[in-house]
N, C-alpha and C positions, 0 to 999 in steps of 0.2 A: 631504436632511440626512444627510450622511455620518454615522457609526458610530465616533466617535474610540476607539482604543483603549489605556490605561493602557500603558506599558511598563515592564518590568521585565528589566539588567541588572547586572551585573557592574560596568562600567565605567559612571561618573557623564555624561552627555552633555554639551556645555559649553551653561550655562543660556540665553547670551546668542542665539544662535541653531543653532537644531539640523541647521536646512540645510545652512550654509555651512560649520559643523565637526568635521564628524561623518568624520574624515580617517584617524584610526586607532581602532583597533578593541585590547577587552581579549581577544577570541580570534581574533586573526587562524592559521590554519592553513596557509597558502598556502604556507610551507616544507617541508611537510610534506609534498605535493599528488604523488600518485604516480601512474602509467599503470599501468592494469592490463592494457588490452588492447583492438582492435576483434577484432570478431569474424567483419566485415562485408567486412573488406578481402582477406580473399582470394578472395572471387567475386569482386565492386563491384570494386575498387581504385582509381582516381580518380577516380570518374566512373559514374555521374552521381552526384553526390554525394551529393543529396535521397534517394536509393534507401535511403541508409547512415544516413538521420535518429531517431534517437533518439528513439520519441513516449512511451516507458512505460518504467517502472522497479516492479519489483512482486514483495516479498519473501513468498513463498508456499513451504512442503512443502524448507525446506533448500537453498533456491536461489533468487537473484532473476532472474524470466522480463523477457526484454527484448523490448520492442514497436518495432518501423523500419517505412521502408521510404515512398516518395510515386509518386506516378503513372504516374512515369516508369521504373519498374522490373517493365516489361514480361515476364511468367514468372510473376510472384511473388516474394514476400521470404523468408528463411529463417524462424525463429522459433528463439534464441536460448536461453539461460540463464547463469547465471553463479553457480558455487558458492564460498559463502563459505568452504568450509572450508580447500579448495586453494588460489583464488584461476586456478579455471581454467572455459574455458566450453565449454560443451555443447551441441550442435546439438539443439535438441529434434524440431522438423519442418524437412526441407529444401524448398524449393522449394512451398512453402504457392502454392492460389492466391490468394492477397490480396497486392495491392501497397502495402496498408499498414498495418498495427498500431495503432492508436492508442488502444484501451482496455481495459484487465482490470479484469472486475468477480467481484468471488469473493462469491457468492450460493448461503449453506445449501450451505456446503461442497463448491462446482463454482467452477472457475474459468472462465469465460467469454472469449474472445477474435472480435471482431467484426473484420471488413474491410470496411477504409473503400474501398477503392478494389477490388474485383474481375477480375480478368481476363475473357478470353474465354469460358471454360468455366462461371461461372458462379459464385455467393458459397457458402461456408466456412460454418460457423462450430465453431470449435474447442471446445469441452470439456475440461478435466482434471479428471480425480475420483481416488481413490488411487493416484494414481504412475503412471496412464497416459492417454493423448489419444485422445480419436473425434473424430470429424468428421460433423459435419452438413449436409445440401448444401439451403440455402434457396431452396424454389422451389415453386410453384402446379402444380399439375394443369394439364398441357395443356388446353385449350378455358375454361380455367375465366375467372372477372372477376379480370384483372389480371396474366393471366397474358405474359409476353414470352419470346421469343422469346433461349436460352440461349446463343444465341452471340454474345450485344450484350452490350457491356460497363455497366457499373452502379456502383451506391455502396451497403453495409448500414453508414448513421451507426453504430448503436447498436444493444445487445444487453442484456436483462433477464431476471433470472428470478422468480416470484412463484408465490404460487397454483398451484407445480407447471405454469406454461405457462413458456417461452419468448417472449416477443417481441421482435421484430427490426425494426426500419426500414427499408426501400428504396426506392431510384429509377433509376433510368435517366435520367441527364442530357439535359436538354432537352427531355423527352418530357413526358406529364402520368400517364405510370406508375410516379407514386409513390404510397407505401402504407404500411400496417403488418402485420404478420401476424403469427400467433401458432402457436403449435404445442403441442397437450396432450399428446402422446406423449415427450416426449425428443425432440425434432429433425427427428423420420421424414415426417412430414406437414404441410404449414402452409393455414392457411386468412387473409384478408383479415381484419383486423379494427375494421373501425369501423362504427358501426349508422347512419349517415347519412352513405353516399357512399365506397363499397369506397375508388375511386382518386380519389385527390386533387388537383389542381396546383400541387402547393407541397410543400417539401420538409420532412421532418420529419428533426429533427437527433437529437435527445437525448434522453432519459427522466430524469426528474426524480423522484423518488418523495418523502410523505410522509407518517408516517405510512403507515395503509393502502390508499392513491391511488397511484397512479402515471398522471404526467403526459408528453404529448409535446412538444414545442414544437419550433417552428419558426425559423432564424436571422432574423427581419425583424420587426419592431419588429411591423408588420400584420396577418403572420400569423395563422394559427388554430391554439391548444392544445386536447389534447386529452387526457380522463382517462379512466381506469378503477379499479375497472368501469365502466360503462356502466349505460345505464336497461335492459337487459335481462341485466346481472349479467356480461356475457361478453365483451364487446367495448370497445372505449373511443367515446365518446361526445364531438363538438363545443362545445365549450363558452364559446369565445371568439370571435372572426374579426376583419376589419377592417372591419365595419357591410355590408361588400356584402350579403351575407347575411346575409336577412332573419331575424328571431329569435334572432340572436346580438349581444350585446355586442365591443365596441371589447374588448382588453385593456388596462387599467389599467400599462401600464409608463410610466416617468417616463426618460425619453433614455436612456444606456446604461445603464439596470440593470436591463436586457435582456437575457438574455447570447445575444447575436449572432455573434460569431466563433467559430461551434461545432467549427472546425478543428482550436481549439488550448483550447477550454474541458474543464475538468473539475470534476466539480462531486462535491461529500462532504458524507454524512450526518454532523453531531457536533452532540451538547447536542440535539435537538430542533430542529435547525435543517440547513440547507444554503447549502453556502459554498463559491461559485462565481466564475469568471475571465471577464472581459469588455472589452474593449477595454485589456489589457493589466492588471487593476484587477480588486480584488477585494468582493464582495459580498457577502450575507447576506440569505436570506428564510426565513422558517415555514409563509408561507403562502400559497394560489395564485388562492383565494377569497376570501367572494365579489370580492377586489381583493390583488393582492401587495402585500405589504410591503417588498420589494425593497428595502435599502440597502447604501449602499457604504464599504466596512470600512478606514477608514485606521488605519497602528500610525507612529504618528507618528518622527520622525528616519533613516525606511526610506522608504514608499510615497509621502511626501510632498517625496522630494529630486527634482530634477531630472531629468527623464530617468528615474525610478525605474519596473518596471514588475515587477508580480504575473507569473512564469512559469512557478510550480507550487504547487498544492497536493497535497499527501501524502495517502496511505489513514492514515486517522485508528486509531491503535491504542494501547490502553491508555491513554482516553483525553485523549490528545494530539494536535490539530492542528496538523500544519507546512506551511509558508509558503517558498518559496523567493520574493524581491524580488533585483530586478538594477539595478544604479547603476553608472551608465558612468561611466568616469575621462577628464576629457577634458585634462590637464593632465602634464604628468610622465614617466620613462620609460615608465611605466605605460598612459598616454595611448591611444587603440583598444582597451583591455579593458575590462574590464566586474568588479566586486566583488558577488561573490553573497551573498546572510546568510541563515544561514538562523534561521526564529522559529517560536518553537512556542508554544499555549495549551494551561489545560488545562480554562476557564470559561469561552471565548468572549471574553473582555473583559481579559486580561490578558497581558500577548505578553512572554516570556524571546528574549534576542539569547542564541541556543549558539553561532554560529561565521558565520567567512564565508569566504570566500577567493577568488580571483583566477584570473581565467582564464586558460590556459598561453599564447594568442597573442589576437594582433588582429585583431579581427573574431568574436571566439570566446569565445561566452557561455556558460554552464551553465544548463540549462534544465530539468532532471530531475537525482532524487534518489530515495535509498534507503537505510536504515540495517538492518543486519543486525544492533542489538545493542553494535556495539563500532569499527563505520568506518560510514563513510558514502560511496556509490558517489552517484558522476556524471555526468550523460552532457551531449556538447554539444553545441552546434548553432551552426551559419554565420552572421552574422548582417550584415545589412547596415541593420539598422533604426537603430542608433545615428550608422553614423559615414560620413563620404563615400566614395565608391565609390572614388575616385581613392588612399586611403592602401594600405597594406599589407594583406592578410588573410591567413588561415590556409591552410594549405596542405588541399586536397582534400581529402589521405588521415587528416585529423581528424577528420572526419567517424563516428560510428558509437564513436569513440575513449570507453573507461570508465575515471574516475579514482577515489581512494579516498584517503581522509583516517582516521588514528587518531582516532574521537568517541566514546566509549563514552556511552550512553541506556540504564542501567538502566531497568528496569522497575519503578512503583511499586505495589505492593500492601500495604492496610490491611485487616485482616481475619479472618475464620477461614474456611478452604480444605482444600480436598482436594484432594492429590494422586495423579494418574491416571497410570503408566508405561504410552508408545505401544507399546510391543516386547508386554506380557500382559496390557493392558486391565486391570492390578489398582494397587489401593491404597497407599501409601504407609502403613504402621504402624509404631507403637510399639512394641505388649503383645510382651512376651518371647518370651509363647507360639509367634509365629510364627518364631521364629529358631531350629529346633530344628532338624537337618539333612535335607532333600528327600529323593527316593530316592536319586537320585548325590550323596549325603553334601553336598551342600554346603549354605548359608545364605542364605534370600534376604531380601531387604528388604519386599518387597508382597503383597497379601491377597487376594484378592476382596473386590469391594466390597460396603461397607458403610456407607449413608453416615449415618446414627446413631448410629453406632460413635463415640465420643470418640476410638481410638484411634488413630482414619485423620481425625483432622479435625486442623487446625495455626491456632495466630494466627501470619497475618504483621504484623510492628512495622518499621518504621524502623530500622538499626541503623549511622548513619551514615556517607557518600560513598556511597551508593547500593545500601546494602547493605541485607536484611535476618538479620533474627532468625526460626525456625519454633518456637513455644514448642505443644507435645503438648497436646489439652485433657486427655486423662488424669491423666495425671501433672506436669502443668507443669514440665516439661524442657524443651530446649531441642536440635533436630535438631544433633548435633556430628558433626564429622570425625576426630573425633583416634581411632587406631585403637589406645589403649587405652580408650573405649570400646565397641568394638564385643566384647569379651572377655567372659570366660564370667562369670555372676554366681552367686548364692550355689545358685538354683535350676536349677542345670543350663542358662539360658539365654540368650539372647543380647536386648541392646539396644542404639536405635542415638540413645541421648537421656541427658544427661547436664545436672545441677543448671545451671539457668543462671547463665553467670558475666559481671560489668563489666569486667572490664579481665585484662588477662597471656594465655598462651599459649591457656589453654579459650577467651576469648572471643572470641580470630581465627578459631578451628576452629569458632566457633557463628555465623559472618556470611558470607553467601551471597548473592551477586549473581545477578540475576537475566536470561538473557540470552533476546530473544524470536528463535524460529527461525520464524515465521508460522505459519499453518493452526491457531492457538490451542493452538502446545506454545512450551513452554520451557526450558532448560540452567540447572539453578541449580548453580553454582562456588565454591569453599569457598574466604575470604579467606589462610586460612592455607596450602594445598599448591597452590589453584588448580587444582585438580581437582573432575570434575564428578559430583554425584550421580548412581550408577549402579545400576540395576538387577542385571543379568548374575549370576548364579549363581556365578562363575569368581572372582567378586573377591572370595567371602568364604570362604576356605579361607585356610589358616594365610599371611601374612605373614613376612618376615624374622627380625622381631622374637617371631612366635609371637603374634601378636594378628589380629584379625577387621575389615576396613576396610570403609567404607560409597562412598569415594571410589574413582576410577578416570582413568588421562589423557583429560584434556577429547578427548569424539573429537563433532565437529559433526555427523559422519555418522550417529552411532548414535543406533536406537531409544532403545535403553535409557535413555540418556541427557535424553531426552523426557521432557516432565509436563505433561500437563496440566491448568493449574492450576483446579478450578472449586470454589463457593458450594456 
């Protein structure tokens, strides 16, 4: 039984027929679509276009990492990122041994990138932490069970990190050298990871985590499912099989509920459930044992349109899960294109339509997206799925293109938080005594962390149109950007708060937009002056009016404008 999700959106869908009448949309951003660029054309040019196919966009550490490639890409692909601050591409790693990078996982502060196809020098796992990349070679000791000659090609479908261990799937196509491996020393050494048969005769493609358990799944209905931790506490146990292996029950999947096309499957943990894609549909489950409760998710007006496909589930952020649904355009001047719809939910039940964009060329569709809080970025895919092969197609130079549209997605916070600055790891504090001159004669707004001190605690509340008000718990006054606020008080000190206002100029100076920059950090931009909350000492010298300010020209690359918002 499909799970039917109610839809909330600005425009009312036609009451008579949802599928046939939804041809105009309240928020169509196609006219504002802009090409950012293509980092892959310089190397790959017009072919093979699959070598430039983008599989993943992921915001982290003030940049959007781009995973791409294919099995046609002999010699390894490049790993690129896009910097939203200046809209430029940055080469992260040149000519990796990985022919395809299909999935990024941010786990316990580390960004892991697995190799879907590795070339003839073996498999690498790339790990990004604290601004630096490290490379770990996935290989078992020579002569050990499961060892293969590194001159042979293979696949590493997925990577996961939990309990201080790195988990990897690896297989050599057309052989029985398929295995799961574990490293307990950060990827330097590896061992087999199954308690009941280290070498397995089927593919293992994806890790799914539910609670404290990690499951390893195969792409076919009849193949086994493994669970970690196993009976010995350190390996995987096989818990399901297709019935041919004595003692193992058959998995209880019902038809297409099984995540079967793992080349294009992305699973996301959200609100205690796993959302995943299978056969271009959206599914949700909360358990594997004693039997799965997987069920299809239907978003009326979108997933039930003719030819509609769910092509991406974005990484959840700040209590929001977003999906991309493509609907083919089969008539009119835009025939042979698709309309990509971005929808989001905060509770897993009600869905909001954010906007839609039409693909820029025939047989070209948007199939991945990411947002930096003020823009959405899209990757394209050349698709023969929807349309007759004789129809005009997009140029192969368009594979690997990245596009953007302006669409702000302010982050919503409600409750009491502390703000920790990235540059000095100190907390935003209201108390007057903080703002006396430091040794350099400047004034600062951060102070060593004391989580129990009210002057470092701020109550976040909605202030309209996606803005927030931050009220200090010690004096019940609002964080205020006005220059006049940061002026000398009668006690000879300085304060950054002001009596809470409900209208007028002071009200605008107390409204803050919170923009996500990945890795748990945010920038707070003031409604009045468009400038960002800034810790740098140099800000708090006299300005031209003889006052002190707490905002500075917005700079998405400055750690002094990055704040971690914590309970």
